[in-house]
N, C-alpha and C positions, 0 to 999 in steps of 0.2 A: 240784448238777447232775451228770449223767453226762458226764464229760470224757475225751477222748483226748489223750494227749501223744505226739507223733511224734518219736522220738529219745531215746536213753538215754545220751547223753554227759553231761558235767557240767551242761549247761544243762537237759536233759530231766529228769535225776534231781532236781535242786534244784526245778524247777518242779512235778514230780509231788508231791514232799514238801510244798511250800507249799500246793498245792491241797488235798491230803488233810487237812492241818492245819486248813483252813477248812471241813472237813466234806463235801467233794465226793467223788463216786465216780469214781476215776481208774484208767484203764488206759494203759499205756505200750507202744508198739510200736517195736521196734528191729530193724534188719536184721542186726546182728552177733549173736554168741552170748552177750554179756555186756554189762554197763554199761561205759562209758568205754573203748570199744575203738577209737575213731576219734581225733579231734584231742585228746581228753582223756587218751589212754593214757600218753604219755611226754613231756609238755611240761616246760619248765624248772622249773615249780613256784613261780616267783617271784611274790610278792604285794607289789608296790610301787606303790600308787595314784598317787603323784606322778609316776611314770615311765610311766603309761598314757597313750599319746599316739597321735594319728592318723598314719598313714603319709603322708597328703596334707599336706605341709608345704612352705613356701617353700624353694627350693633343692634339694628332694629329686629332681626330675627330672634335674638336672645331676649329682647324686651317683650316681644309677643309671647314667647314661651312663659315668661314670668307672669305676664298678665293673666294667663289661663287660670292661675291659682289665687287671683285677687278678687275681692268682692266688688270693688268699684273699678273695674278695668277699662282703660280707654279703648282697647281692642278686644274683640270677642270672636270666637269661631262658632258658626252655626253648624250646619251639615253641608260642607262643601261638596259640590258635584265635581265631575271630571274636568269641566272647564275651569272651575275655581282652582283645582289642584294644578292644572297646567299653567294657569296664571301665576300661582305661587312659586312654581319652579323658575319661571322667568324673573319673577320679583326677587327671589333669592340671588340669582345671578347678577341682577342690577344693583345689589347692595354693595358692590365694589366701591371703595372710597373715591377712586379716581372718577369713575362713572357718575357717582353721586354728585361730585362737585360740578361736573359738566352739566348734568341735568338740572341742578339747582340754578346755575347761572342762566340756563335757557328759560326756566320758568320765571325767574325774577326779571329778566330782560323783558319778557312779554307782559309781566304784571305791571311794571312801571309804565310801559307804553300804554297799556290798557287803562290805567288810572288817568293818564293824561287825556285819552280819548273820552272817557266817561265824563270828566270835568268839562271838556269842550262841548260835548253833546248837551250836558245839563245847562250850560250857559247859553248856547245857541238856541236851544228849544225852550228855554225858560221853564224847565221842569221842576216841579215841587213835590218831593217825596221825603219820607222820614230819613234824615241824615244827621249825624253828630260827629264832630271831630275828636280825635284822640283815641289811643288804644293802649291799654296797660296790661302787662303780663304779671300776674301775681305769683310770688315765690314764697311758698309756705315755710321753707327751711333753708339753711345754708347749703345743704346738699342739692336742693333744687336749683340754687343759684350756680353752683358748680356745674351742673348738668347743662345749663344754657350758655355756657361760655363759648362753645363752638358756634352757636347761632349768632352770638354777639360779634364774633370775629367776622362772620359773613356780612353782618350789617355794616361794620366798619369798612370792609372792602367795597361794599356797594355804595358807600357814602350816605347811608340812611341815618338821619339824626335820631338819637335816642338818649335817654337819661336814666341812670340808675337812681332810684329813690329809696331811702330807708323807710321804715315802717311809718314814721310820722309824715314823711313826704307823700306816701301813697294815701294815707288817711286825709291829708289836706286836699288831695286831688279828687278823692271819692269819699266824702265825709260820711256817707251812709253805710260804709263797710262795717261789718260786725267786729267790734274790738275784742271779742272773746275768742275769735278764730285765730289760730297761729298764723302770723304774717312776719316773714323775715325781711323781705324787700320787694321791690317791683321794678320793672323796666317799662318806662313810658315812651311811646312813640307819638310825638305830637302831630306829625303829618299824616298819620293813618286815620281811618274813620270807620264808621258803621253806617250802612245805608240799606234801605228796604229793597231787596232784589225784585220781589214780585210787583211792588208798586211801580218801580222803574219800568219793568217789562210791560205792564198794562198801559202805561202812558206812552211808551215808545211804539207800541202797536198802533195807537191812534195816529201818531205822526207818520208811521209807515203807511197806514191806510190813506192818509192825506196825499201821499206820493203815488198812490195807485196800487199798493200791495193788497192782494186778496187772500184772506185767511179762510181755510176750510177746516172746521173742527169735527171731531168724532169721525175722522177718516183713517181707518186702518188700511194700510197698504200691504200688498204682497211683496215678498222679496224680489229684488231687481232681477231681470232676465238677461242673460248674456246676449241673446239675439237682438234685444232692443233695450239696452241699459237705461236710457233716458225716457222710456215709456213707463209711466206709473200706473199700476193696476190696482183697482180697489173694487169694493162691492158695487159701486155705481158706474163702472165703466173704466176706460183708460184715457190717459192724456199724455201727449208727447211734448218734450221740452228740448231745448238746445243744450241745457246744462241742468244738473241736479246737484244740490249741496246737501250732504248728509250731516244733520245736526240732531239726530234722534236719540241721543244718550245711549243707554245700554241696549236699546233695540237696534242700534246701527250695525252691530256685527252680524246679526241674523239677516238683516236686509241686504247686506253686501256680500254675504258668503257665496251665493250662486255665481257671482262674478269672478270667483277665484281669489277674493281678497280675504286673507286670514288675519283678522285683527284681534289681538289678545286683550279683549275688553271684558271686564267683569263688573258686577255690581258690588260695591262696598256700601252698606247701608248706614246712614246716619240718623240721629234722632234729635228732635227739639220739642220743647214745650214753651208755649207762649201764654202769658196771662196779663190781665190789666194791672196797671200800677195801682197799688192801694193807697199809699201816701207818697207824694212826690219827694219829700225829704228823706224817705227811707229807701229810695230806689237809686239805681246806678245813674250816673250822668252820661256815660258814653258806653264804650265796649271794653270788656276785660277778658282775660284768659287765665283760667286756673291751670298753671303749667303742670302740676302733678297729675291732674285727672284729664287734661286736654279738653276742658269744657269751657265754652265761651258764654259770657253773660252780656247781652246787648240791650241797650235802650233804644226802642223803636217807637217814637212818638209817645203815646200814653200807655205803651205796653213794654213788658220785659220778656225777652226771649233767651232761653238757655239751650245751648246746642252742643252736641258732642257725640261720642261713641263711634266706633267703626266696626261693623259686623260683616264678616266674610262668610258667604254661604248661608245667609239667612233666608227666611221666608218673607217675601215682601208684604204679606197680609198679616203677619203675626208680630205683635209688639212684644219684645223681650222685656219682662218686668224689671230685671236687674239693670238694664240700660236706662230705663225711665227713672228708676229709683236713684241712680247716680246723678242724674240731672237735678232731681229734687234735693239731694244731699248738698250739692255744690251751691245751689241757690240759697238753701237755708243756712249753710255755713257762712256765706258772705252777706246776704241781704234777707234776713229772716222775716222782715216786715215789708219787703219791697214790692211784693206782688200779691194780688188777691187770688188765693188758691182754692177758695171754697166753691167757686163757680166760674164758668167761662174759660177754663183752661183748655187750650188746644194742644193735643199731643200728635206729633207727626213723625213719620218714618219715610225716608226717601232714599232712592238708589243712586249713588254717585257712580258715574261711568268712569272707571279707573283703568288706566294702562299700567303695566307692571313697572315701568321705569320713570314715570312721572309726567313729562311734558305732553301736551295734546298733539294730535295729528292735524296739520293744517296744509291745505293746498291740494294739488292734483293727486288722484288715486292711482294713476297708471292706466285706468280704463277711460277711454275717450268720453268726455262729457260728465264724468263723475268726480266731484270735488268733496273734500273732507274738512270738517270742522267739529272734531269730536275728541272724547277722552280727557276732559278737563278735570275729572275727579272731584275732589272737595273744593277746588279753586275756580269753579265755573264762573261765579259772580266776579271774582277778581280778575279773570282773564278774558271775559266775554267781549267787551267793547274793542279791545285790541285785536283779538282773534278775528272778529267779524270784519274789521277794517282791513286787516292784512289779506284775508281770503277774498274779500270783494275786490281789492286792488289786483290780486293775482288773476282772478277771473276776467277782469276788465283789461288786462294787459298793462297795468300800471306798476310802477315801482312801489312796493308796499311801505317803503320808508322804515323797514325793520329787518334786521338780519334774521332770516328764517332758516338758517342752517340748523339742522337737527330736528325739525318739525315734520319732515317729509316721511311718508310711509315707506318709500323705497330705501331710505337711509336707516330706518330704525327696525323695521320688520320685513325684510325682503322675503318674498315667497320662494 
């Protein structure tokens, strides 16, 4: 079939590749000037399927309220608009503990499948991008350890190998950690990893082009029209396809709205800072998560990336100083000499396309010819390869090899 993919972030690029691999004629339309320029640009890079979890969890609303009064809060409220408020109402409803358990299982099912797909692609295509194995959750106090017990129960149920390390065990694993920062214990997940999302997307684009995929950059599209939903209109004319796959992140909801598809998608902004390694012996070896502040510290080649924060209702063009300062604080707490901060620091803010209940939407939209691969939130990198393969199989009429119950728009958000 002649298929259009809208969006060239990690979701769009992987989708285009999987469709082309099945013999389809694929074109990709992207409003930015290159692949992975939006939410995929400078994320934490952590691939930890057992820690892929919905935001909508029991007790989370109370935590968010408490965060409002903290200097270094993991979650912040900007100036939410009416769409953000409507999203938050759905989110509150999804915090039901039974629904949370179902949604977490759905996300983790997809995450483990996606990691297997990523490793398969990396091996088959002989891709070389910044990767390191191992992921460690840092627990500053006994209270922090108590709070993660529910997550550890989920890991046991899922069969995810992990090891509790005392302070000395964590320092042996990551010897550059600052011994003056309070450290109670750590949770080490040896099978998890950190990898550079943007590097992978850039390389996979090249492999997709080798299969005939055509990328069109700086192409802003008009919302889809009910009379001709698979005809894409832009400043330079129109083109008609047999199928359109929506992978446009937070823009997806506006593009689909004229078709009568009401998708409760909102932007939850995340931050990161990336700096060159100053001294290798003072830098992290792999990926860590400060559980108290929900900030990840990742080693990506000769750079250190610190990523975290979740801002609802923020301005995409405005950097919130408090969020940036939290990243600096966590970096300096754990690796005060690990990065060169005097020059070359890249500060980034990206919009994560979040659905209120957690899992993405995959598959048919209900409108003929329109398919969905969107709403991955902060887990886009961890879910991308599996989501792309499943959607490409569905479009091609193949068995996706994955139970997709609970990922359909008609199941989750019926109009």
